[in-house]
All heavy atoms as a GROMACS GRO file, in nm:
protein
  609
    1MET      N    1  -4.057   0.555   0.871
    1MET     CA    2  -4.024   0.427   0.812
    1MET      C    3  -3.888   0.383   0.862
    1MET      O    4  -3.792   0.460   0.862
    1MET     CB    5  -4.025   0.436   0.659
    1MET     CG    6  -3.980   0.306   0.593
    1MET     SD    7  -3.982   0.314   0.415
    1MET     CE    8  -4.125   0.217   0.386
    2GLN      N    9  -3.879   0.257   0.904
    2GLN     CA   10  -3.754   0.198   0.953
    2GLN      C   11  -3.691   0.114   0.842
    2GLN      O   12  -3.756   0.024   0.789
    2GLN     CB   13  -3.782   0.109   1.075
    2GLN     CG   14  -3.662   0.036   1.130
    2GLN     CD   15  -3.559   0.129   1.191
    2GLN    OE1   16  -3.593   0.221   1.263
    2GLN    NE2   17  -3.432   0.105   1.162
    3ILE      N   18  -3.565   0.145   0.808
    3ILE     CA   19  -3.494   0.072   0.704
    3ILE      C   20  -3.374   0.001   0.766
    3ILE      O   21  -3.299   0.061   0.844
    3ILE     CB   22  -3.445   0.168   0.594
    3ILE    CG1   23  -3.566   0.235   0.528
    3ILE    CG2   24  -3.361   0.093   0.490
    3ILE    CD1   25  -3.529   0.339   0.425
    4LEU      N   26  -3.358  -0.125   0.731
    4LEU     CA   27  -3.242  -0.203   0.773
    4LEU      C   28  -3.147  -0.215   0.655
    4LEU      O   29  -3.186  -0.264   0.549
    4LEU     CB   30  -3.286  -0.343   0.820
    4LEU     CG   31  -3.172  -0.441   0.854
    4LEU    CD1   32  -3.088  -0.389   0.971
    4LEU    CD2   33  -3.228  -0.579   0.883
    5ILE      N   34  -3.025  -0.170   0.674
    5ILE     CA   35  -2.920  -0.185   0.573
    5ILE      C   36  -2.827  -0.296   0.619
    5ILE      O   37  -2.771  -0.288   0.729
    5ILE     CB   38  -2.842  -0.054   0.551
    5ILE    CG1   39  -2.934   0.054   0.496
    5ILE    CG2   40  -2.723  -0.077   0.457
    5ILE    CD1   41  -2.870   0.189   0.479
    6VAL      N   42  -2.811  -0.397   0.535
    6VAL     CA   43  -2.722  -0.508   0.565
    6VAL      C   44  -2.609  -0.503   0.463
    6VAL      O   45  -2.624  -0.547   0.349
    6VAL     CB   46  -2.796  -0.644   0.557
    6VAL    CG1   47  -2.704  -0.756   0.607
    6VAL    CG2   48  -2.926  -0.640   0.637
    7GLU      N   49  -2.497  -0.446   0.503
    7GLU     CA   50  -2.385  -0.421   0.412
    7GLU      C   51  -2.256  -0.419   0.491
    7GLU      O   52  -2.244  -0.345   0.589
    7GLU     CB   53  -2.406  -0.287   0.340
    7GLU     CG   54  -2.291  -0.241   0.255
    7GLU     CD   55  -2.253  -0.337   0.145
    7GLU    OE1   56  -2.334  -0.357   0.052
    7GLU    OE2   57  -2.141  -0.394   0.151
    8ASP      N   58  -2.158  -0.500   0.450
    8ASP     CA   59  -2.032  -0.508   0.523
    8ASP      C   60  -1.928  -0.406   0.475
    8ASP      O   61  -1.830  -0.382   0.543
    8ASP     CB   62  -1.974  -0.649   0.516
    8ASP     CG   63  -1.941  -0.694   0.376
    8ASP    OD1   64  -2.019  -0.664   0.284
    8ASP    OD2   65  -1.836  -0.760   0.357
    9ASP      N   66  -1.949  -0.344   0.362
    9ASP     CA   67  -1.854  -0.248   0.306
    9ASP      C   68  -1.893  -0.106   0.350
    9ASP      O   69  -1.996  -0.053   0.307
    9ASP     CB   70  -1.854  -0.259   0.154
    9ASP     CG   71  -1.749  -0.174   0.087
    9ASP    OD1   72  -1.703  -0.074   0.148
    9ASP    OD2   73  -1.713  -0.204  -0.028
   10ASP      N   74  -1.810  -0.045   0.433
   10ASP     CA   75  -1.838   0.090   0.484
   10ASP      C   76  -1.852   0.194   0.373
   10ASP      O   77  -1.930   0.286   0.386
   10ASP     CB   78  -1.727   0.136   0.580
   10ASP     CG   79  -1.728   0.061   0.712
   10ASP    OD1   80  -1.833   0.004   0.747
   10ASP    OD2   81  -1.623   0.058   0.778
   11THR      N   82  -1.775   0.177   0.265
   11THR     CA   83  -1.780   0.276   0.157
   11THR      C   84  -1.914   0.276   0.083
   11THR      O   85  -1.950   0.374   0.020
   11THR     CB   86  -1.666   0.258   0.055
   11THR    OG1   87  -1.680   0.130  -0.008
   11THR    CG2   88  -1.530   0.266   0.124
   12ILE      N   89  -1.986   0.168   0.094
   12ILE     CA   90  -2.120   0.159   0.035
   12ILE      C   91  -2.225   0.194   0.140
   12ILE      O   92  -2.319   0.270   0.113
   12ILE     CB   93  -2.146   0.017  -0.022
   12ILE    CG1   94  -2.052  -0.009  -0.139
   12ILE    CG2   95  -2.292   0.001  -0.064
   12ILE    CD1   96  -2.052  -0.151  -0.188
   13ALA      N   97  -2.210   0.141   0.260
   13ALA     CA   98  -2.313   0.156   0.363
   13ALA      C   99  -2.324   0.298   0.417
   13ALA      O  100  -2.436   0.349   0.434
   13ALA     CB  101  -2.286   0.059   0.478
   14GLU      N  102  -2.214   0.361   0.446
   14GLU     CA  103  -2.218   0.492   0.512
   14GLU      C  104  -2.290   0.599   0.429
   14GLU      O  105  -2.373   0.674   0.483
   14GLU     CB  106  -2.079   0.538   0.553
   14GLU     CG  107  -2.020   0.456   0.668
   14GLU     CD  108  -2.112   0.448   0.789
   14GLU    OE1  109  -2.172   0.551   0.827
   14GLU    OE2  110  -2.126   0.338   0.846
   15PRO      N  111  -2.263   0.610   0.298
   15PRO     CA  112  -2.341   0.709   0.220
   15PRO      C  113  -2.490   0.676   0.215
   15PRO      O  114  -2.574   0.768   0.218
   15PRO     CB  115  -2.280   0.700   0.079
   15PRO     CG  116  -2.145   0.641   0.099
   15PRO     CD  117  -2.156   0.552   0.218
   16LEU      N  118  -2.524   0.548   0.211
   16LEU     CA  119  -2.666   0.510   0.215
   16LEU      C  120  -2.730   0.553   0.346
   16LEU      O  121  -2.838   0.612   0.347
   16LEU     CB  122  -2.680   0.358   0.200
   16LEU     CG  123  -2.670   0.301   0.060
   16LEU    CD1  124  -2.666   0.150   0.066
   16LEU    CD2  125  -2.786   0.348  -0.025
   17VAL      N  126  -2.665   0.524   0.455
   17VAL     CA  127  -2.716   0.561   0.588
   17VAL      C  128  -2.733   0.712   0.597
   17VAL      O  129  -2.839   0.762   0.636
   17VAL     CB  130  -2.624   0.509   0.701
   17VAL    CG1  131  -2.663   0.568   0.835
   17VAL    CG2  132  -2.625   0.357   0.706
   18THR      N  133  -2.632   0.786   0.559
   18THR     CA  134  -2.634   0.932   0.567
   18THR      C  135  -2.748   0.989   0.481
   18THR      O  136  -2.826   1.073   0.528
   18THR     CB  137  -2.498   0.991   0.522
   18THR    OG1  138  -2.396   0.940   0.608
   18THR    CG2  139  -2.500   1.143   0.527
   19GLY      N  140  -2.758   0.945   0.358
   19GLY     CA  141  -2.860   0.997   0.268
   19GLY      C  142  -3.001   0.963   0.313
   19GLY      O  143  -3.091   1.049   0.310
   20LEU      N  144  -3.022   0.841   0.356
   20LEU     CA  145  -3.156   0.802   0.402
   20LEU      C  146  -3.197   0.876   0.529
   20LEU      O  147  -3.312   0.918   0.543
   20LEU     CB  148  -3.162   0.651   0.421
   20LEU     CG  149  -3.158   0.570   0.291
   20LEU    CD1  150  -3.135   0.422   0.321
   20LEU    CD2  151  -3.287   0.589   0.212
   21ARG      N  152  -3.102   0.893   0.621
   21ARG     CA  153  -3.134   0.969   0.743
   21ARG      C  154  -3.165   1.114   0.711
   21ARG      O  155  -3.254   1.175   0.769
   21ARG     CB  156  -3.020   0.958   0.843
   21ARG     CG  157  -3.016   0.823   0.911
   21ARG     CD  158  -2.911   0.816   1.018
   21ARG     NE  159  -2.916   0.684   1.084
   21ARG     CZ  160  -2.813   0.626   1.141
   21ARG    NH1  161  -2.696   0.687   1.144
   21ARG    NH2  162  -2.828   0.508   1.197
   22ARG      N  163  -3.090   1.171   0.617
   22ARG     CA  164  -3.114   1.309   0.577
   22ARG      C  165  -3.255   1.325   0.520
   22ARG      O  166  -3.318   1.430   0.536
   22ARG     CB  167  -3.010   1.353   0.473
   22ARG     CG  168  -3.022   1.496   0.432
   22ARG     CD  169  -2.914   1.544   0.335
   22ARG     NE  170  -2.878   1.444   0.236
   22ARG     CZ  171  -2.754   1.397   0.219
   22ARG    NH1  172  -2.654   1.441   0.292
   22ARG    NH2  173  -2.729   1.307   0.126
   23GLU      N  174  -3.307   1.221   0.457
   23GLU     CA  175  -3.443   1.224   0.400
   23GLU      C  176  -3.550   1.191   0.503
   23GLU      O  177  -3.667   1.185   0.471
   23GLU     CB  178  -3.452   1.128   0.282
   23GLU     CG  179  -3.369   1.170   0.164
   23GLU     CD  180  -3.406   1.307   0.109
   23GLU    OE1  181  -3.528   1.337   0.100
   23GLU    OE2  182  -3.315   1.385   0.075
   24GLY      N  183  -3.508   1.166   0.628
   24GLY     CA  184  -3.604   1.146   0.736
   24GLY      C  185  -3.633   1.002   0.774
   24GLY      O  186  -3.720   0.977   0.857
   25PHE      N  187  -3.562   0.909   0.714
   25PHE     CA  188  -3.584   0.767   0.748
   25PHE      C  189  -3.505   0.730   0.873
   25PHE      O  190  -3.398   0.785   0.900
   25PHE     CB  191  -3.539   0.677   0.633
   25PHE     CG  192  -3.620   0.695   0.508
   25PHE    CD1  193  -3.572   0.773   0.404
   25PHE    CD2  194  -3.745   0.636   0.495
   25PHE    CE1  195  -3.645   0.790   0.288
   25PHE    CE2  196  -3.819   0.652   0.380
   25PHE     CZ  197  -3.769   0.730   0.276
   26GLN      N  198  -3.559   0.635   0.948
   26GLN     CA  199  -3.485   0.576   1.058
   26GLN      C  200  -3.407   0.459   1.000
   26GLN      O  201  -3.465   0.375   0.929
   26GLN     CB  202  -3.579   0.528   1.168
   26GLN     CG  203  -3.656   0.641   1.233
   26GLN     CD  204  -3.755   0.589   1.336
   26GLN    OE1  205  -3.800   0.476   1.328
   26GLN    NE2  206  -3.790   0.674   1.429
   27VAL      N  207  -3.278   0.454   1.028
   27VAL     CA  208  -3.192   0.355   0.964
   27VAL      C  209  -3.113   0.278   1.069
   27VAL      O  210  -3.054   0.336   1.159
   27VAL     CB  211  -3.094   0.422   0.866
   27VAL    CG1  212  -3.004   0.318   0.799
   27VAL    CG2  213  -3.169   0.502   0.761
   28THR      N  214  -3.113   0.146   1.052
   28THR     CA  215  -3.025   0.059   1.129
   28THR      C  216  -2.932  -0.007   1.028
   28THR      O  217  -2.976  -0.054   0.923
   28THR     CB  218  -3.105  -0.051   1.202
   28THR    OG1  219  -3.198   0.011   1.291
   28THR    CG2  220  -3.014  -0.144   1.280
   29ARG      N  221  -2.804  -0.010   1.060
   29ARG     CA  222  -2.708  -0.072   0.969
   29ARG      C  223  -2.637  -0.185   1.044
   29ARG      O  224  -2.592  -0.170   1.156
   29ARG     CB  225  -2.606   0.032   0.924
   29ARG     CG  226  -2.508  -0.018   0.815
   29ARG     CD  227  -2.375  -0.052   0.876
   29ARG     NE  228  -2.283  -0.112   0.779
   29ARG     CZ  229  -2.158  -0.074   0.766
   29ARG    NH1  230  -2.110   0.026   0.836
   29ARG    NH2  231  -2.078  -0.138   0.683
   30VAL      N  232  -2.630  -0.301   0.979
   30VAL     CA  233  -2.555  -0.414   1.031
   30VAL      C  234  -2.462  -0.464   0.921
   30VAL      O  235  -2.482  -0.434   0.804
   30VAL     CB  236  -2.647  -0.527   1.082
   30VAL    CG1  237  -2.732  -0.481   1.199
   30VAL    CG2  238  -2.734  -0.583   0.970
   31ALA      N  239  -2.360  -0.542   0.959
   31ALA     CA  240  -2.258  -0.582   0.863
   31ALA      C  241  -2.254  -0.732   0.834
   31ALA      O  242  -2.177  -0.774   0.748
   31ALA     CB  243  -2.121  -0.535   0.912
   32THR      N  244  -2.334  -0.811   0.904
   32THR     CA  245  -2.331  -0.956   0.879
   32THR      C  246  -2.473  -1.011   0.868
   32THR      O  247  -2.569  -0.949   0.914
   32THR     CB  248  -2.259  -1.031   0.994
   32THR    OG1  249  -2.339  -1.021   1.112
   32THR    CG2  250  -2.119  -0.976   1.020
   33GLY      N  251  -2.481  -1.129   0.808
   33GLY     CA  252  -2.609  -1.195   0.800
   33GLY      C  253  -2.667  -1.229   0.936
   33GLY      O  254  -2.788  -1.217   0.959
   34GLU      N  255  -2.581  -1.270   1.026
   34GLU     CA  256  -2.626  -1.304   1.160
   34GLU      C  257  -2.689  -1.183   1.229
   34GLU      O  258  -2.794  -1.194   1.291
   34GLU     CB  259  -2.508  -1.357   1.244
   34GLU     CG  260  -2.453  -1.491   1.200
   34GLU     CD  261  -2.353  -1.484   1.084
   34GLU    OE1  262  -2.323  -1.374   1.036
   34GLU    OE2  263  -2.308  -1.590   1.040
   35GLU      N  264  -2.623  -1.067   1.215
   35GLU     CA  265  -2.678  -0.944   1.274
   35GLU      C  266  -2.811  -0.906   1.210
   35GLU      O  267  -2.901  -0.858   1.277
   35GLU     CB  268  -2.579  -0.829   1.259
   35GLU     CG  269  -2.455  -0.842   1.343
   35GLU     CD  270  -2.354  -0.734   1.312
   35GLU    OE1  271  -2.333  -0.700   1.195
   35GLU    OE2  272  -2.296  -0.682   1.410
   36ALA      N  273  -2.823  -0.930   1.081
   36ALA     CA  274  -2.948  -0.898   1.010
   36ALA      C  275  -3.064  -0.978   1.066
   36ALA      O  276  -3.174  -0.927   1.084
   36ALA     CB  277  -2.932  -0.925   0.861
   37LEU      N  278  -3.039  -1.106   1.094
   37LEU     CA  279  -3.146  -1.193   1.144
   37LEU      C  280  -3.184  -1.159   1.287
   37LEU      O  281  -3.293  -1.195   1.331
   37LEU     CB  282  -3.103  -1.338   1.132
   37LEU     CG  283  -3.082  -1.387   0.987
   37LEU    CD1  284  -3.020  -1.525   0.986
   37LEU    CD2  285  -3.213  -1.382   0.910
   38GLU      N  286  -3.097  -1.090   1.360
   38GLU     CA  287  -3.125  -1.052   1.498
   38GLU      C  288  -3.171  -0.907   1.510
   38GLU      O  289  -3.208  -0.863   1.619
   38GLU     CB  290  -3.000  -1.073   1.584
   38GLU     CG  291  -2.959  -1.218   1.594
   38GLU     CD  292  -2.827  -1.237   1.667
   38GLU    OE1  293  -2.772  -1.138   1.720
   38GLU    OE2  294  -2.778  -1.350   1.671
   39ALA      N  295  -3.170  -0.833   1.401
   39ALA     CA  296  -3.203  -0.690   1.403
   39ALA      C  297  -3.352  -0.669   1.434
   39ALA      O  298  -3.434  -0.756   1.406
   39ALA     CB  299  -3.168  -0.626   1.269
   40PRO      N  300  -3.384  -0.551   1.488
   40PRO     CA  301  -3.525  -0.519   1.513
   40PRO      C  302  -3.606  -0.515   1.383
   40PRO      O  303  -3.550  -0.498   1.275
   40PRO     CB  304  -3.521  -0.381   1.577
   40PRO     CG  305  -3.379  -0.344   1.592
   40PRO     CD  306  -3.294  -0.445   1.527
   41ALA      N  307  -3.735  -0.530   1.396
   41ALA     CA  308  -3.824  -0.530   1.280
   41ALA      C  309  -3.807  -0.401   1.199
   41ALA      O  310  -3.789  -0.294   1.256
   41ALA     CB  311  -3.968  -0.545   1.326
   42SER      N  312  -3.814  -0.414   1.067
   42SER     CA  313  -3.800  -0.301   0.977
   42SER      C  314  -3.911  -0.301   0.874
   42SER      O  315  -3.977  -0.403   0.852
   42SER     CB  316  -3.664  -0.307   0.906
   42SER     OG  317  -3.559  -0.298   0.998
   43ASP      N  318  -3.928  -0.186   0.809
   43ASP     CA  319  -4.028  -0.173   0.703
   43ASP      C  320  -3.971  -0.206   0.566
   43ASP      O  321  -4.045  -0.231   0.471
   43ASP     CB  322  -4.083  -0.031   0.701
   43ASP     CG  323  -4.149   0.006   0.832
   43ASP    OD1  324  -4.240  -0.068   0.875
   43ASP    OD2  325  -4.107   0.106   0.893
   44LEU      N  326  -3.838  -0.205   0.555
   44LEU     CA  327  -3.768  -0.231   0.430
   44LEU      C  328  -3.628  -0.279   0.463
   44LEU      O  329  -3.566  -0.230   0.558
   44LEU     CB  330  -3.759  -0.103   0.344
   44LEU     CG  331  -3.676  -0.109   0.218
   44LEU    CD1  332  -3.743  -0.195   0.112
   44LEU    CD2  333  -3.652   0.030   0.163
   45VAL      N  334  -3.577  -0.374   0.384
   45VAL     CA  335  -3.441  -0.425   0.402
   45VAL      C  336  -3.363  -0.401   0.274
   45VAL      O  337  -3.408  -0.441   0.165
   45VAL     CB  338  -3.440  -0.575   0.438
   45VAL    CG1  339  -3.297  -0.626   0.450
   45VAL    CG2  340  -3.518  -0.601   0.567
   46LEU      N  341  -3.247  -0.336   0.286
   46LEU     CA  342  -3.151  -0.327   0.176
   46LEU      C  343  -3.043  -0.429   0.207
   46LEU      O  344  -2.970  -0.415   0.306
   46LEU     CB  345  -3.092  -0.187   0.167
   46LEU     CG  346  -3.189  -0.073   0.137
   46LEU    CD1  347  -3.117   0.061   0.136
   46LEU    CD2  348  -3.260  -0.096   0.006
   47LEU      N  349  -3.032  -0.532   0.127
   47LEU     CA  350  -2.953  -0.651   0.162
   47LEU      C  351  -2.844  -0.678   0.060
   47LEU      O  352  -2.872  -0.703  -0.058
   47LEU     CB  353  -3.048  -0.771   0.171
   47LEU     CG  354  -2.991  -0.907   0.202
   47LEU    CD1  355  -2.920  -0.909   0.337
   47LEU    CD2  356  -3.102  -1.013   0.198
   48ASP      N  357  -2.721  -0.678   0.106
   48ASP     CA  358  -2.607  -0.715   0.022
   48ASP      C  359  -2.608  -0.867   0.005
   48ASP      O  360  -2.641  -0.941   0.097
   48ASP     CB  361  -2.477  -0.670   0.091
   48ASP     CG  362  -2.353  -0.697   0.009
   48ASP    OD1  363  -2.364  -0.717  -0.113
   48ASP    OD2  364  -2.243  -0.697   0.067
   49LEU      N  365  -2.570  -0.913  -0.113
   49LEU     CA  366  -2.564  -1.058  -0.136
   49LEU      C  367  -2.439  -1.121  -0.078
   49LEU      O  368  -2.443  -1.231  -0.026
   49LEU     CB  369  -2.572  -1.088  -0.287
   49LEU     CG  370  -2.706  -1.062  -0.351
   49LEU    CD1  371  -2.699  -1.089  -0.501
   49LEU    CD2  372  -2.815  -1.146  -0.288
   50ARG      N  373  -2.328  -1.051  -0.088
   50ARG     CA  374  -2.201  -1.106  -0.040
   50ARG      C  375  -2.169  -1.054   0.098
   50ARG      O  376  -2.120  -0.942   0.114
   50ARG     CB  377  -2.088  -1.070  -0.137
   50ARG     CG  378  -2.107  -1.134  -0.272
   50ARG     CD  379  -1.992  -1.099  -0.362
   50ARG     NE  380  -2.017  -1.155  -0.494
   50ARG     CZ  381  -1.925  -1.214  -0.566
   50ARG    NH1  382  -1.802  -1.223  -0.521
   50ARG    NH2  383  -1.955  -1.262  -0.684
   51LEU      N  384  -2.198  -1.136   0.196
   51LEU     CA  385  -2.175  -1.100   0.336
   51LEU      C  386  -2.086  -1.204   0.401
   51LEU      O  387  -2.088  -1.321   0.362
   51LEU     CB  388  -2.308  -1.097   0.412
   51LEU     CG  389  -2.411  -0.994   0.370
   51LEU    CD1  390  -2.544  -1.022   0.436
   51LEU    CD2  391  -2.363  -0.854   0.409
   52PRO      N  392  -2.011  -1.164   0.503
   52PRO     CA  393  -1.936  -1.264   0.578
   52PRO      C  394  -2.032  -1.352   0.658
   52PRO      O  395  -2.138  -1.306   0.700
   52PRO     CB  396  -1.847  -1.181   0.672
   52PRO     CG  397  -1.914  -1.048   0.680
   52PRO     CD  398  -1.990  -1.029   0.553
   53GLY      N  399  -1.999  -1.478   0.674
   53GLY     CA  400  -2.086  -1.569   0.748
   53GLY      C  401  -2.206  -1.608   0.663
   53GLY      O  402  -2.190  -1.657   0.552
   54ILE      N  403  -2.325  -1.582   0.711
   54ILE     CA  404  -2.447  -1.614   0.636
   54ILE      C  405  -2.461  -1.515   0.522
   54ILE      O  406  -2.466  -1.394   0.544
   54ILE     CB  407  -2.572  -1.607   0.728
   54ILE    CG1  408  -2.559  -1.704   0.844
   54ILE    CG2  409  -2.698  -1.636   0.648
   54ILE    CD1  410  -2.668  -1.689   0.948
   55ASP      N  411  -2.467  -1.564   0.397
   55ASP     CA  412  -2.475  -1.472   0.284
   55ASP      C  413  -2.615  -1.415   0.265
   55ASP      O  414  -2.711  -1.459   0.329
   55ASP     CB  415  -2.425  -1.538   0.155
   55ASP     CG  416  -2.516  -1.648   0.102
   55ASP    OD1  417  -2.634  -1.656   0.142
   55ASP    OD2  418  -2.470  -1.725   0.016
   56GLY      N  419  -2.626  -1.314   0.180
   56GLY     CA  420  -2.752  -1.244   0.162
   56GLY      C  421  -2.866  -1.330   0.111
   56GLY      O  422  -2.981  -1.310   0.149
   57THR      N  423  -2.834  -1.427   0.026
   57THR     CA  424  -2.938  -1.515  -0.026
   57THR      C  425  -3.000  -1.596   0.088
   57THR      O  426  -3.122  -1.610   0.097
   57THR     CB  427  -2.881  -1.610  -0.133
   57THR    OG1  428  -2.824  -1.529  -0.237
   57THR    CG2  429  -2.987  -1.700  -0.190
   58GLU      N  430  -2.919  -1.646   0.178
   58GLU     CA  431  -2.970  -1.723   0.292
   58GLU      C  432  -3.045  -1.633   0.389
   58GLU      O  433  -3.148  -1.672   0.445
   58GLU     CB  434  -2.858  -1.797   0.363
   58GLU     CG  435  -2.904  -1.884   0.478
   58GLU     CD  436  -3.004  -1.993   0.439
   58GLU    OE1  437  -3.007  -2.036   0.322
   58GLU    OE2  438  -3.080  -2.036   0.529
   59VAL      N  439  -2.997  -1.512   0.410
   59VAL     CA  440  -3.068  -1.417   0.496
   59VAL      C  441  -3.208  -1.393   0.439
   59VAL      O  442  -3.308  -1.396   0.511
   59VAL     CB  443  -2.991  -1.283   0.509
   59VAL    CG1  444  -3.078  -1.177   0.576
   59VAL    CG2  445  -2.863  -1.304   0.587
   60CYS      N  446  -3.216  -1.373   0.309
   60CYS     CA  447  -3.345  -1.351   0.243
   60CYS      C  448  -3.437  -1.471   0.264
   60CYS      O  449  -3.555  -1.455   0.299
   60CYS     CB  450  -3.324  -1.326   0.095
   60CYS     SG  451  -3.475  -1.290   0.005
   61ARG      N  452  -3.387  -1.591   0.245
   61ARG     CA  453  -3.468  -1.712   0.267
   61ARG      C  454  -3.524  -1.717   0.409
   61ARG      O  455  -3.641  -1.747   0.430
   61ARG     CB  456  -3.384  -1.837   0.241
   61ARG     CG  457  -3.361  -1.869   0.098
   61ARG     CD  458  -3.294  -2.005   0.083
   61ARG     NE  459  -3.254  -2.023  -0.053
   61ARG     CZ  460  -3.128  -2.027  -0.097
   61ARG    NH1  461  -3.028  -2.018  -0.012
   61ARG    NH2  462  -3.102  -2.043  -0.225
   62ARG      N  463  -3.438  -1.688   0.504
   62ARG     CA  464  -3.481  -1.695   0.645
   62ARG      C  465  -3.582  -1.586   0.680
   62ARG      O  466  -3.676  -1.610   0.755
   62ARG     CB  467  -3.361  -1.690   0.737
   62ARG     CG  468  -3.274  -1.813   0.726
   62ARG     CD  469  -3.162  -1.810   0.826
   62ARG     NE  470  -3.065  -1.914   0.801
   62ARG     CZ  471  -2.964  -1.942   0.881
   62ARG    NH1  472  -2.947  -1.872   0.992
   62ARG    NH2  473  -2.879  -2.038   0.852
   63LEU      N  474  -3.562  -1.468   0.625
   63LEU     CA  475  -3.659  -1.360   0.649
   63LEU      C  476  -3.794  -1.396   0.590
   63LEU      O  477  -3.899  -1.367   0.648
   63LEU     CB  478  -3.609  -1.228   0.591
   63LEU     CG  479  -3.488  -1.164   0.660
   63LEU    CD1  480  -3.441  -1.041   0.584
   63LEU    CD2  481  -3.520  -1.128   0.805
   64ARG      N  482  -3.795  -1.459   0.475
   64ARG     CA  483  -3.920  -1.498   0.410
   64ARG      C  484  -3.992  -1.610   0.485
   64ARG      O  485  -4.114  -1.618   0.483
   64ARG     CB  486  -3.896  -1.542   0.266
   64ARG     CG  487  -3.864  -1.427   0.175
   64ARG     CD  488  -3.990  -1.342   0.156
   64ARG     NE  489  -3.960  -1.217   0.089
   64ARG     CZ  490  -3.961  -1.099   0.149
   64ARG    NH1  491  -3.990  -1.086   0.275
   64ARG    NH2  492  -3.934  -0.990   0.082
   65ARG      N  493  -3.918  -1.697   0.553
   65ARG     CA  494  -3.978  -1.808   0.627
   65ARG      C  495  -4.040  -1.763   0.758
   65ARG      O  496  -4.131  -1.826   0.810
   65ARG     CB  497  -3.875  -1.916   0.657
   65ARG     CG  498  -3.847  -2.005   0.539
   65ARG     CD  499  -3.769  -2.128   0.582
   65ARG     NE  500  -3.641  -2.092   0.641
   65ARG     CZ  501  -3.523  -2.133   0.598
   65ARG    NH1  502  -3.516  -2.212   0.495
   65ARG    NH2  503  -3.414  -2.097   0.658
   66ASP      N  504  -3.990  -1.652   0.814
   66ASP     CA  505  -4.036  -1.603   0.943
   66ASP      C  506  -4.165  -1.524   0.924
   66ASP      O  507  -4.171  -1.430   0.844
   66ASP     CB  508  -3.928  -1.513   1.004
   66ASP     CG  509  -3.961  -1.469   1.145
   66ASP    OD1  510  -4.073  -1.420   1.168
   66ASP    OD2  511  -3.873  -1.480   1.231
   67LYS      N  512  -4.270  -1.559   0.997
   67LYS     CA  513  -4.400  -1.492   0.981
   67LYS      C  514  -4.393  -1.343   1.011
   67LYS      O  515  -4.468  -1.265   0.955
   67LYS     CB  516  -4.504  -1.558   1.072
   67LYS     CG  517  -4.542  -1.695   1.025
   67LYS     CD  518  -4.646  -1.757   1.115
   67LYS     CE  519  -4.678  -1.898   1.066
   67LYS     NZ  520  -4.779  -1.962   1.146
   68GLN      N  521  -4.304  -1.301   1.099
   68GLN     CA  522  -4.294  -1.159   1.134
   68GLN      C  523  -4.226  -1.077   1.025
   68GLN      O  524  -4.246  -0.957   1.016
   68GLN     CB  525  -4.220  -1.140   1.266
   68GLN     CG  526  -4.300  -1.192   1.385
   68GLN     CD  527  -4.226  -1.167   1.514
   68GLN    OE1  528  -4.104  -1.177   1.520
   68GLN    NE2  529  -4.300  -1.135   1.618
   69THR      N  530  -4.142  -1.140   0.944
   69THR     CA  531  -4.068  -1.064   0.843
   69THR      C  532  -4.102  -1.105   0.699
   69THR      O  533  -4.048  -1.046   0.606
   69THR     CB  534  -3.916  -1.080   0.865
   69THR    OG1  535  -3.883  -1.220   0.861
   69THR    CG2  536  -3.872  -1.021   0.997
   70ALA      N  537  -4.188  -1.201   0.681
   70ALA     CA  538  -4.219  -1.253   0.547
   70ALA      C  539  -4.275  -1.146   0.454
   70ALA      O  540  -4.256  -1.153   0.333
   70ALA     CB  541  -4.316  -1.370   0.558
   71HIS      N  542  -4.341  -1.046   0.507
   71HIS     CA  543  -4.405  -0.941   0.427
   71HIS      C  544  -4.315  -0.821   0.397
   71HIS      O  545  -4.350  -0.736   0.317
   71HIS     CB  546  -4.530  -0.890   0.499
   71HIS     CG  547  -4.495  -0.816   0.624
   71HIS    ND1  548  -4.458  -0.880   0.740
   71HIS    CD2  549  -4.488  -0.682   0.649
   71HIS    CE1  550  -4.428  -0.787   0.831
   71HIS    NE2  551  -4.446  -0.668   0.780
   72VAL      N  552  -4.200  -0.815   0.460
   72VAL     CA  553  -4.113  -0.698   0.449
   72VAL      C  554  -4.044  -0.696   0.312
   72VAL      O  555  -3.983  -0.795   0.273
   72VAL     CB  556  -4.006  -0.698   0.562
   72VAL    CG1  557  -3.909  -0.584   0.544
   72VAL    CG2  558  -4.073  -0.691   0.699
   73PRO      N  559  -4.054  -0.584   0.240
   73PRO     CA  560  -3.985  -0.576   0.111
   73PRO      C  561  -3.834  -0.584   0.130
   73PRO      O  562  -3.778  -0.527   0.225
   73PRO     CB  563  -4.024  -0.437   0.056
   73PRO     CG  564  -4.143  -0.397   0.134
   73PRO     CD  565  -4.133  -0.465   0.267
   74ILE      N  566  -3.767  -0.654   0.037
   74ILE     CA  567  -3.621  -0.669   0.040
   74ILE      C  568  -3.568  -0.624  -0.094
   74ILE      O  569  -3.613  -0.672  -0.199
   74ILE     CB  570  -3.580  -0.814   0.067
   74ILE    CG1  571  -3.632  -0.860   0.203
   74ILE    CG2  572  -3.428  -0.829   0.059
   74ILE    CD1  573  -3.613  -1.009   0.229
   75ILE      N  574  -3.471  -0.533  -0.091
   75ILE     CA  575  -3.401  -0.492  -0.212
   75ILE      C  576  -3.259  -0.547  -0.200
   75ILE      O  577  -3.188  -0.516  -0.104
   75ILE     CB  578  -3.398  -0.339  -0.228
   75ILE    CG1  579  -3.541  -0.286  -0.243
   75ILE    CG2  580  -3.311  -0.299  -0.348
   75ILE    CD1  581  -3.550  -0.134  -0.247
   76MET      N  582  -3.221  -0.629  -0.298
   76MET     CA  583  -3.088  -0.690  -0.295
   76MET      C  584  -2.987  -0.595  -0.358
   76MET      O  585  -3.014  -0.536  -0.464
   76MET     CB  586  -3.090  -0.820  -0.375
   76MET     CG  587  -3.192  -0.920  -0.326
   76MET     SD  588  -3.152  -0.985  -0.166
   76MET     CE  589  -3.105  -1.149  -0.211
   77LEU      N  590  -2.874  -0.580  -0.292
   77LEU     CA  591  -2.765  -0.497  -0.342
   77LEU      C  592  -2.647  -0.586  -0.378
   77LEU      O  593  -2.613  -0.675  -0.302
   77LEU     CB  594  -2.719  -0.397  -0.235
   77LEU     CG  595  -2.823  -0.301  -0.178
   77LEU    CD1  596  -2.762  -0.220  -0.067
   77LEU    CD2  597  -2.875  -0.212  -0.288
   78THR      N  598  -2.587  -0.560  -0.492
   78THR     CA  599  -2.470  -0.636  -0.528
   78THR      C  600  -2.383  -0.552  -0.622
   78THR      O  601  -2.435  -0.470  -0.696
   78THR     CB  602  -2.507  -0.771  -0.594
   78THR    OG1  603  -2.389  -0.845  -0.620
   78THR    CG2  604  -2.584  -0.751  -0.722
   79ALA      N  605  -2.253  -0.574  -0.613
   79ALA     CA  606  -2.162  -0.504  -0.705
   79ALA      C  607  -2.157  -0.585  -0.830
   79ALA      O  608  -2.126  -0.557  -0.934
   79ALA     CB  609  -2.023  -0.491  -0.643
   0.00000   0.00000   0.00000
């Protein structure tokens, strides 16, 4: 399973990446909304709401509009 983590805070993202990889998941991590929209296809997206540039809410809207990513589950992360 390929998981995309969209999180700009290293203190949150790095433990997630480490733990998920340890459990056998393939993980891609990006730090901006723009990078999230350009990332390779994933089976699940963990998406921060507060991102520099394009925020998480807009990233979610765009992923839902795209036929290739409309079906991908998205879990929103927020402090």
